[in-house]
PDB file of N, CA, C and O in Angstrom:
ATOM      1  N   MET A   1      98.654 103.568  92.993  1.00  0.00           N
ATOM      2  CA  MET A   1      97.478 103.396  93.800  1.00  0.00           C
ATOM      3  C   MET A   1      96.580 102.282  93.262  1.00  0.00           C
ATOM      4  O   MET A   1      95.841 101.653  94.020  1.00  0.00           O
ATOM      5  N   ALA A   2      96.648 102.041  91.950  1.00  0.00           N
ATOM      6  CA  ALA A   2      95.843 100.966  91.366  1.00  0.00           C
ATOM      7  C   ALA A   2      96.262  99.604  91.924  1.00  0.00           C
ATOM      8  O   ALA A   2      95.421  98.731  92.138  1.00  0.00           O
ATOM      9  N   VAL A   3      97.546  99.431  92.153  1.00  0.00           N
ATOM     10  CA  VAL A   3      98.035  98.172  92.718  1.00  0.00           C
ATOM     11  C   VAL A   3      97.509  97.984  94.136  1.00  0.00           C
ATOM     12  O   VAL A   3      97.138  96.876  94.524  1.00  0.00           O
ATOM     13  N   VAL A   4      97.477  99.068  94.909  1.00  0.00           N
ATOM     14  CA  VAL A   4      96.959  99.000  96.279  1.00  0.00           C
ATOM     15  C   VAL A   4      95.471  98.653  96.252  1.00  0.00           C
ATOM     16  O   VAL A   4      95.003  97.862  97.070  1.00  0.00           O
ATOM     17  N   GLN A   5      94.733  99.241  95.319  1.00  0.00           N
ATOM     18  CA  GLN A   5      93.306  98.938  95.180  1.00  0.00           C
ATOM     19  C   GLN A   5      93.102  97.469  94.814  1.00  0.00           C
ATOM     20  O   GLN A   5      92.207  96.822  95.357  1.00  0.00           O
ATOM     21  N   GLN A   6      93.906  96.940  93.915  1.00  0.00           N
ATOM     22  CA  GLN A   6      93.807  95.526  93.534  1.00  0.00           C
ATOM     23  C   GLN A   6      94.134  94.616  94.717  1.00  0.00           C
ATOM     24  O   GLN A   6      93.497  93.578  94.897  1.00  0.00           O
ATOM     25  N   PHE A   7      95.119  95.001  95.520  1.00  0.00           N
ATOM     26  CA  PHE A   7      95.486  94.246  96.720  1.00  0.00           C
ATOM     27  C   PHE A   7      94.316  94.207  97.698  1.00  0.00           C
ATOM     28  O   PHE A   7      93.984  93.152  98.238  1.00  0.00           O
ATOM     29  N   ALA A   8      93.691  95.368  97.921  1.00  0.00           N
ATOM     30  CA  ALA A   8      92.543  95.435  98.833  1.00  0.00           C
ATOM     31  C   ALA A   8      91.380  94.592  98.313  1.00  0.00           C
ATOM     32  O   ALA A   8      90.706  93.913  99.088  1.00  0.00           O
ATOM     33  N   GLU A   9      91.148  94.636  97.020  1.00  0.00           N
ATOM     34  CA  GLU A   9      90.062  93.846  96.430  1.00  0.00           C
ATOM     35  C   GLU A   9      90.333  92.350  96.590  1.00  0.00           C
ATOM     36  O   GLU A   9      89.425  91.584  96.913  1.00  0.00           O
ATOM     37  N   ALA A  10      91.572  91.937  96.367  1.00  0.00           N
ATOM     38  CA  ALA A  10      91.930  90.525  96.529  1.00  0.00           C
ATOM     39  C   ALA A  10      91.766  90.091  97.987  1.00  0.00           C
ATOM     40  O   ALA A  10      91.301  88.983  98.255  1.00  0.00           O
ATOM     41  N   LEU A  11      92.143  90.952  98.920  1.00  0.00           N
ATOM     42  CA  LEU A  11      91.967  90.633 100.339  1.00  0.00           C
ATOM     43  C   LEU A  11      90.494  90.531 100.706  1.00  0.00           C
ATOM     44  O   LEU A  11      90.103  89.655 101.477  1.00  0.00           O
ATOM     45  N   ARG A  12      89.673  91.427 100.153  1.00  0.00           N
ATOM     46  CA  ARG A  12      88.236  91.357 100.421  1.00  0.00           C
ATOM     47  C   ARG A  12      87.666  90.029  99.940  1.00  0.00           C
ATOM     48  O   ARG A  12      86.890  89.391 100.651  1.00  0.00           O
ATOM     49  N   GLU A  13      88.047  89.614  98.739  1.00  0.00           N
ATOM     50  CA  GLU A  13      87.558  88.347  98.202  1.00  0.00           C
ATOM     51  C   GLU A  13      87.999  87.170  99.069  1.00  0.00           C
ATOM     52  O   GLU A  13      87.213  86.259  99.327  1.00  0.00           O
ATOM     53  N   LEU A  14      89.243  87.186  99.515  1.00  0.00           N
ATOM     54  CA  LEU A  14      89.710  86.135 100.413  1.00  0.00           C
ATOM     55  C   LEU A  14      88.975  86.173 101.742  1.00  0.00           C
ATOM     56  O   LEU A  14      88.630  85.132 102.300  1.00  0.00           O
ATOM     57  N   HIS A  15      88.738  87.380 102.246  1.00  0.00           N
ATOM     58  CA  HIS A  15      88.039  87.537 103.528  1.00  0.00           C
ATOM     59  C   HIS A  15      86.620  86.968 103.453  1.00  0.00           C
ATOM     60  O   HIS A  15      86.140  86.336 104.394  1.00  0.00           O
ATOM     61  N   GLN A  16      85.961  87.203 102.321  1.00  0.00           N
ATOM     62  CA  GLN A  16      84.581  86.742 102.158  1.00  0.00           C
ATOM     63  C   GLN A  16      84.482  85.228 102.020  1.00  0.00           C
ATOM     64  O   GLN A  16      83.455  84.639 102.358  1.00  0.00           O
ATOM     65  N   SER A  17      85.530  84.606 101.532  1.00  0.00           N
ATOM     66  CA  SER A  17      85.493  83.158 101.352  1.00  0.00           C
ATOM     67  C   SER A  17      86.706  82.506 102.017  1.00  0.00           C
ATOM     68  O   SER A  17      87.263  81.538 101.499  1.00  0.00           O
ATOM     69  N   ASN A  18      87.106  83.045 103.161  1.00  0.00           N
ATOM     70  CA  ASN A  18      88.314  82.600 103.845  1.00  0.00           C
ATOM     71  C   ASN A  18      88.283  81.093 104.114  1.00  0.00           C
ATOM     72  O   ASN A  18      87.514  80.631 104.957  1.00  0.00           O
ATOM     73  N   PRO A  19      89.110  80.332 103.409  1.00  0.00           N
ATOM     74  CA  PRO A  19      89.138  78.890 103.635  1.00  0.00           C
ATOM     75  C   PRO A  19      89.875  78.507 104.919  1.00  0.00           C
ATOM     76  O   PRO A  19      89.830  77.356 105.353  1.00  0.00           O
ATOM     77  N   TRP A  20      90.549  79.482 105.517  1.00  0.00           N
ATOM     78  CA  TRP A  20      91.300  79.240 106.747  1.00  0.00           C
ATOM     79  C   TRP A  20      90.644  80.001 107.885  1.00  0.00           C
ATOM     80  O   TRP A  20      91.193  80.994 108.363  1.00  0.00           O
ATOM     81  N   SER A  21      89.484  79.553 108.322  1.00  0.00           N
ATOM     82  CA  SER A  21      88.707  80.297 109.317  1.00  0.00           C
ATOM     83  C   SER A  21      89.456  80.508 110.632  1.00  0.00           C
ATOM     84  O   SER A  21      89.110  81.404 111.401  1.00  0.00           O
ATOM     85  N   ASP A  22      90.467  79.701 110.894  1.00  0.00           N
ATOM     86  CA  ASP A  22      91.241  79.861 112.125  1.00  0.00           C
ATOM     87  C   ASP A  22      92.376  80.873 111.975  1.00  0.00           C
ATOM     88  O   ASP A  22      93.071  81.167 112.948  1.00  0.00           O
ATOM     89  N   VAL A  23      92.569  81.408 110.770  1.00  0.00           N
ATOM     90  CA  VAL A  23      93.635  82.381 110.517  1.00  0.00           C
ATOM     91  C   VAL A  23      93.020  83.769 110.335  1.00  0.00           C
ATOM     92  O   VAL A  23      92.179  83.962 109.457  1.00  0.00           O
ATOM     93  N   PRO A  24      93.433  84.738 111.162  1.00  0.00           N
ATOM     94  CA  PRO A  24      92.930  86.104 110.975  1.00  0.00           C
ATOM     95  C   PRO A  24      93.551  86.699 109.702  1.00  0.00           C
ATOM     96  O   PRO A  24      94.681  87.188 109.718  1.00  0.00           O
ATOM     97  N   LEU A  25      92.806  86.647 108.627  1.00  0.00           N
ATOM     98  CA  LEU A  25      93.315  86.967 107.294  1.00  0.00           C
ATOM     99  C   LEU A  25      93.964  88.349 107.209  1.00  0.00           C
ATOM    100  O   LEU A  25      95.089  88.473 106.723  1.00  0.00           O
ATOM    101  N   LEU A  26      93.273  89.379 107.672  1.00  0.00           N
ATOM    102  CA  LEU A  26      93.805  90.736 107.514  1.00  0.00           C
ATOM    103  C   LEU A  26      95.085  90.926 108.323  1.00  0.00           C
ATOM    104  O   LEU A  26      96.037  91.529 107.830  1.00  0.00           O
ATOM    105  N   SER A  27      95.123  90.427 109.539  1.00  0.00           N
ATOM    106  CA  SER A  27      96.343  90.532 110.350  1.00  0.00           C
ATOM    107  C   SER A  27      97.500  89.809 109.679  1.00  0.00           C
ATOM    108  O   SER A  27      98.620  90.318 109.632  1.00  0.00           O
ATOM    109  N   ARG A  28      97.221  88.630 109.166  1.00  0.00           N
ATOM    110  CA  ARG A  28      98.264  87.847 108.498  1.00  0.00           C
ATOM    111  C   ARG A  28      98.763  88.564 107.252  1.00  0.00           C
ATOM    112  O   ARG A  28      99.965  88.593 106.989  1.00  0.00           O
ATOM    113  N   ALA A  29      97.838  89.147 106.480  1.00  0.00           N
ATOM    114  CA  ALA A  29      98.210  89.858 105.256  1.00  0.00           C
ATOM    115  C   ALA A  29      99.038  91.101 105.569  1.00  0.00           C
ATOM    116  O   ALA A  29     100.025  91.375 104.886  1.00  0.00           O
ATOM    117  N   MET A  30      98.642  91.859 106.602  1.00  0.00           N
ATOM    118  CA  MET A  30      99.396  93.061 106.961  1.00  0.00           C
ATOM    119  C   MET A  30     100.793  92.694 107.457  1.00  0.00           C
ATOM    120  O   MET A  30     101.762  93.399 107.177  1.00  0.00           O
ATOM    121  N   ASN A  31     100.891  91.594 108.189  1.00  0.00           N
ATOM    122  CA  ASN A  31     102.200  91.142 108.650  1.00  0.00           C
ATOM    123  C   ASN A  31     103.074  90.751 107.466  1.00  0.00           C
ATOM    124  O   ASN A  31     104.258  91.083 107.424  1.00  0.00           O
ATOM    125  N   HIS A  32     102.492  90.053 106.513  1.00  0.00           N
ATOM    126  CA  HIS A  32     103.258  89.639 105.334  1.00  0.00           C
ATOM    127  C   HIS A  32     103.657  90.857 104.494  1.00  0.00           C
ATOM    128  O   HIS A  32     104.771  90.916 103.973  1.00  0.00           O
ATOM    129  N   LEU A  33     102.757  91.819 104.366  1.00  0.00           N
ATOM    130  CA  LEU A  33     103.075  93.050 103.645  1.00  0.00           C
ATOM    131  C   LEU A  33     104.248  93.758 104.309  1.00  0.00           C
ATOM    132  O   LEU A  33     105.169  94.220 103.634  1.00  0.00           O
ATOM    133  N   MET A  34     104.208  93.841 105.644  1.00  0.00           N
ATOM    134  CA  MET A  34     105.287  94.492 106.374  1.00  0.00           C
ATOM    135  C   MET A  34     106.626  93.813 106.103  1.00  0.00           C
ATOM    136  O   MET A  34     107.628  94.492 105.878  1.00  0.00           O
ATOM    137  N   THR A  35     106.653  92.473 106.121  1.00  0.00           N
ATOM    138  CA  THR A  35     107.921  91.781 105.893  1.00  0.00           C
ATOM    139  C   THR A  35     108.385  91.947 104.442  1.00  0.00           C
ATOM    140  O   THR A  35     109.584  92.043 104.184  1.00  0.00           O
ATOM    141  N   GLU A  36     107.444  91.980 103.500  1.00  0.00           N
ATOM    142  CA  GLU A  36     107.820  92.203 102.106  1.00  0.00           C
ATOM    143  C   GLU A  36     108.412  93.601 101.920  1.00  0.00           C
ATOM    144  O   GLU A  36     109.413  93.770 101.224  1.00  0.00           O
ATOM    145  N   LEU A  37     107.786  94.603 102.548  1.00  0.00           N
ATOM    146  CA  LEU A  37     108.322  95.964 102.453  1.00  0.00           C
ATOM    147  C   LEU A  37     109.739  96.018 103.000  1.00  0.00           C
ATOM    148  O   LEU A  37     110.619  96.640 102.405  1.00  0.00           O
ATOM    149  N   TRP A  38     109.956  95.367 104.137  1.00  0.00           N
ATOM    150  CA  TRP A  38     111.291  95.347 104.736  1.00  0.00           C
ATOM    151  C   TRP A  38     112.273  94.632 103.813  1.00  0.00           C
ATOM    152  O   TRP A  38     113.399  95.094 103.624  1.00  0.00           O
ATOM    153  N   ASP A  39     111.845  93.496 103.232  1.00  0.00           N
ATOM    154  CA  ASP A  39     112.706  92.750 102.306  1.00  0.00           C
ATOM    155  C   ASP A  39     113.073  93.583 101.081  1.00  0.00           C
ATOM    156  O   ASP A  39     114.143  93.394 100.501  1.00  0.00           O
ATOM    157  N   TYR A  40     112.198  94.499 100.687  1.00  0.00           N
ATOM    158  CA  TYR A  40     112.452  95.328  99.511  1.00  0.00           C
ATOM    159  C   TYR A  40     113.091  96.670  99.852  1.00  0.00           C
ATOM    160  O   TYR A  40     113.082  97.591  99.035  1.00  0.00           O
ATOM    161  N   GLY A  41     113.645  96.781 101.060  1.00  0.00           N
ATOM    162  CA  GLY A  41     114.501  97.915 101.372  1.00  0.00           C
ATOM    163  C   GLY A  41     113.892  99.057 102.152  1.00  0.00           C
ATOM    164  O   GLY A  41     114.579 100.040 102.428  1.00  0.00           O
ATOM    165  N   PHE A  42     112.615  98.959 102.518  1.00  0.00           N
ATOM    166  CA  PHE A  42     112.049  99.999 103.373  1.00  0.00           C
ATOM    167  C   PHE A  42     112.545  99.771 104.792  1.00  0.00           C
ATOM    168  O   PHE A  42     112.677  98.629 105.231  1.00  0.00           O
ATOM    169  N   SER A  43     112.820 100.849 105.507  1.00  0.00           N
ATOM    170  CA  SER A  43     113.325 100.713 106.875  1.00  0.00           C
ATOM    171  C   SER A  43     112.185 100.396 107.839  1.00  0.00           C
ATOM    172  O   SER A  43     111.014 100.637 107.543  1.00  0.00           O
ATOM    173  N   GLN A  44     112.548  99.860 108.981  1.00  0.00           N
ATOM    174  CA  GLN A  44     111.549  99.595 110.019  1.00  0.00           C
ATOM    175  C   GLN A  44     110.830 100.884 110.399  1.00  0.00           C
ATOM    176  O   GLN A  44     109.617 100.887 110.607  1.00  0.00           O
ATOM    177  N   THR A  45     111.580 101.972 110.488  1.00  0.00           N
ATOM    178  CA  THR A  45     110.978 103.264 110.841  1.00  0.00           C
ATOM    179  C   THR A  45     109.983 103.714 109.777  1.00  0.00           C
ATOM    180  O   THR A  45     108.886 104.166 110.107  1.00  0.00           O
ATOM    181  N   GLU A  46     110.352 103.595 108.510  1.00  0.00           N
ATOM    182  CA  GLU A  46     109.439 103.986 107.429  1.00  0.00           C
ATOM    183  C   GLU A  46     108.151 103.164 107.465  1.00  0.00           C
ATOM    184  O   GLU A  46     107.055 103.708 107.328  1.00  0.00           O
ATOM    185  N   ILE A  47     108.289 101.867 107.648  1.00  0.00           N
ATOM    186  CA  ILE A  47     107.125 100.985 107.677  1.00  0.00           C
ATOM    187  C   ILE A  47     106.241 101.309 108.866  1.00  0.00           C
ATOM    188  O   ILE A  47     105.028 101.454 108.718  1.00  0.00           O
ATOM    189  N   ARG A  48     106.836 101.422 110.045  1.00  0.00           N
ATOM    190  CA  ARG A  48     106.070 101.711 111.269  1.00  0.00           C
ATOM    191  C   ARG A  48     105.339 103.043 111.147  1.00  0.00           C
ATOM    192  O   ARG A  48     104.156 103.137 111.474  1.00  0.00           O
ATOM    193  N   GLU A  49     106.044 104.076 110.675  1.00  0.00           N
ATOM    194  CA  GLU A  49     105.420 105.392 110.532  1.00  0.00           C
ATOM    195  C   GLU A  49     104.280 105.359 109.512  1.00  0.00           C
ATOM    196  O   GLU A  49     103.251 106.004 109.716  1.00  0.00           O
ATOM    197  N   ALA A  50     104.451 104.622 108.427  1.00  0.00           N
ATOM    198  CA  ALA A  50     103.404 104.540 107.414  1.00  0.00           C
ATOM    199  C   ALA A  50     102.156 103.861 107.972  1.00  0.00           C
ATOM    200  O   ALA A  50     101.042 104.341 107.763  1.00  0.00           O
ATOM    201  N   PHE A  51     102.338 102.748 108.682  1.00  0.00           N
ATOM    202  CA  PHE A  51     101.197 102.060 109.287  1.00  0.00           C
ATOM    203  C   PHE A  51     100.542 102.944 110.350  1.00  0.00           C
ATOM    204  O   PHE A  51      99.317 103.060 110.388  1.00  0.00           O
ATOM    205  N   ASN A  52     101.343 103.564 111.207  1.00  0.00           N
ATOM    206  CA  ASN A  52     100.798 104.436 112.260  1.00  0.00           C
ATOM    207  C   ASN A  52     100.056 105.628 111.670  1.00  0.00           C
ATOM    208  O   ASN A  52      98.978 105.987 112.143  1.00  0.00           O
ATOM    209  N   ASP A  53     100.627 106.241 110.639  1.00  0.00           N
ATOM    210  CA  ASP A  53      99.966 107.381 109.994  1.00  0.00           C
ATOM    211  C   ASP A  53      98.642 106.966 109.366  1.00  0.00           C
ATOM    212  O   ASP A  53      97.654 107.695 109.455  1.00  0.00           O
ATOM    213  N   ALA A  54      98.620 105.808 108.736  1.00  0.00           N
ATOM    214  CA  ALA A  54      97.384 105.331 108.106  1.00  0.00           C
ATOM    215  C   ALA A  54      96.306 105.075 109.148  1.00  0.00           C
ATOM    216  O   ALA A  54      95.153 105.458 108.952  1.00  0.00           O
ATOM    217  N   VAL A  55      96.666 104.434 110.249  1.00  0.00           N
ATOM    218  CA  VAL A  55      95.699 104.149 111.313  1.00  0.00           C
ATOM    219  C   VAL A  55      95.208 105.453 111.942  1.00  0.00           C
ATOM    220  O   VAL A  55      94.024 105.588 112.248  1.00  0.00           O
ATOM    221  N   ALA A  56      96.103 106.396 112.132  1.00  0.00           N
ATOM    222  CA  ALA A  56      95.715 107.678 112.724  1.00  0.00           C
ATOM    223  C   ALA A  56      94.748 108.452 111.830  1.00  0.00           C
ATOM    224  O   ALA A  56      93.932 109.225 112.330  1.00  0.00           O
ATOM    225  N   ASP A  57      94.831 108.252 110.511  1.00  0.00           N
ATOM    226  CA  ASP A  57      93.966 108.966 109.569  1.00  0.00           C
ATOM    227  C   ASP A  57      92.627 108.269 109.355  1.00  0.00           C
ATOM    228  O   ASP A  57      91.729 108.840 108.737  1.00  0.00           O
ATOM    229  N   MET A  58      92.483 107.062 109.851  1.00  0.00           N
ATOM    230  CA  MET A  58      91.261 106.278 109.620  1.00  0.00           C
ATOM    231  C   MET A  58      89.990 106.973 110.106  1.00  0.00           C
ATOM    232  O   MET A  58      89.006 106.981 109.367  1.00  0.00           O
ATOM    233  N   PRO A  59      89.952 107.555 111.303  1.00  0.00           N
ATOM    234  CA  PRO A  59      88.715 108.205 111.750  1.00  0.00           C
ATOM    235  C   PRO A  59      88.232 109.315 110.799  1.00  0.00           C
ATOM    236  O   PRO A  59      87.030 109.463 110.575  1.00  0.00           O
ATOM    237  N   ARG A  60      89.156 110.076 110.253  1.00  0.00           N
ATOM    238  CA  ARG A  60      88.769 111.134 109.309  1.00  0.00           C
ATOM    239  C   ARG A  60      88.156 110.519 108.070  1.00  0.00           C
ATOM    240  O   ARG A  60      87.127 110.992 107.588  1.00  0.00           O
ATOM    241  N   TYR A  61      88.768 109.477 107.550  1.00  0.00           N
ATOM    242  CA  TYR A  61      88.302 108.858 106.313  1.00  0.00           C
ATOM    243  C   TYR A  61      86.971 108.140 106.542  1.00  0.00           C
ATOM    244  O   TYR A  61      86.064 108.227 105.713  1.00  0.00           O
ATOM    245  N   ALA A  62      86.858 107.446 107.643  1.00  0.00           N
ATOM    246  CA  ALA A  62      85.657 106.641 107.921  1.00  0.00           C
ATOM    247  C   ALA A  62      84.510 107.459 108.502  1.00  0.00           C
ATOM    248  O   ALA A  62      83.381 106.972 108.561  1.00  0.00           O
ATOM    249  N   ALA A  63      84.768 108.667 108.924  1.00  0.00           N
ATOM    250  CA  ALA A  63      83.748 109.564 109.465  1.00  0.00           C
ATOM    251  C   ALA A  63      82.909 108.900 110.552  1.00  0.00           C
ATOM    252  O   ALA A  63      81.689 109.057 110.594  1.00  0.00           O
ATOM    253  N   GLY A  64      83.580 108.157 111.430  1.00  0.00           N
ATOM    254  CA  GLY A  64      82.885 107.559 112.565  1.00  0.00           C
ATOM    255  C   GLY A  64      82.243 106.205 112.303  1.00  0.00           C
ATOM    256  O   GLY A  64      81.746 105.574 113.235  1.00  0.00           O
ATOM    257  N   SER A  65      82.242 105.745 111.060  1.00  0.00           N
ATOM    258  CA  SER A  65      81.644 104.445 110.749  1.00  0.00           C
ATOM    259  C   SER A  65      82.667 103.337 110.980  1.00  0.00           C
ATOM    260  O   SER A  65      83.841 103.494 110.643  1.00  0.00           O
ATOM    261  N   GLU A  66      82.232 102.234 111.546  1.00  0.00           N
ATOM    262  CA  GLU A  66      83.126 101.099 111.769  1.00  0.00           C
ATOM    263  C   GLU A  66      83.382 100.331 110.473  1.00  0.00           C
ATOM    264  O   GLU A  66      84.488  99.842 110.245  1.00  0.00           O
ATOM    265  N   VAL A  67      82.352 100.226 109.621  1.00  0.00           N
ATOM    266  CA  VAL A  67      82.446  99.486 108.363  1.00  0.00           C
ATOM    267  C   VAL A  67      81.769 100.304 107.277  1.00  0.00           C
ATOM    268  O   VAL A  67      80.761 100.963 107.529  1.00  0.00           O
ATOM    269  N   ARG A  68      82.322 100.263 106.065  1.00  0.00           N
ATOM    270  CA  ARG A  68      81.673 100.962 104.952  1.00  0.00           C
ATOM    271  C   ARG A  68      80.393 100.204 104.605  1.00  0.00           C
ATOM    272  O   ARG A  68      80.397  98.983 104.448  1.00  0.00           O
ATOM    273  N   ALA A  69      79.313 100.945 104.489  1.00  0.00           N
ATOM    274  CA  ALA A  69      78.012 100.318 104.177  1.00  0.00           C
ATOM    275  C   ALA A  69      77.844 100.122 102.690  1.00  0.00           C
ATOM    276  O   ALA A  69      76.815  99.610 102.247  1.00  0.00           O
TER     277      ALA A  69
END
């Protein structure tokens, strides 16, 4: 989980100073993560279910807030 936290922190830093304003950073990063997972042997089904499960759990975690304050 520490690696995931470091990944999120690095993405936040890039998002705050995104030198590629025409590139949707988070979408691009999630797409690249998905392809890396597939390259490292995770199945399409495993990846899709993991992303879908995470998105489905977001309302519970965020408690109705769009952004963490």
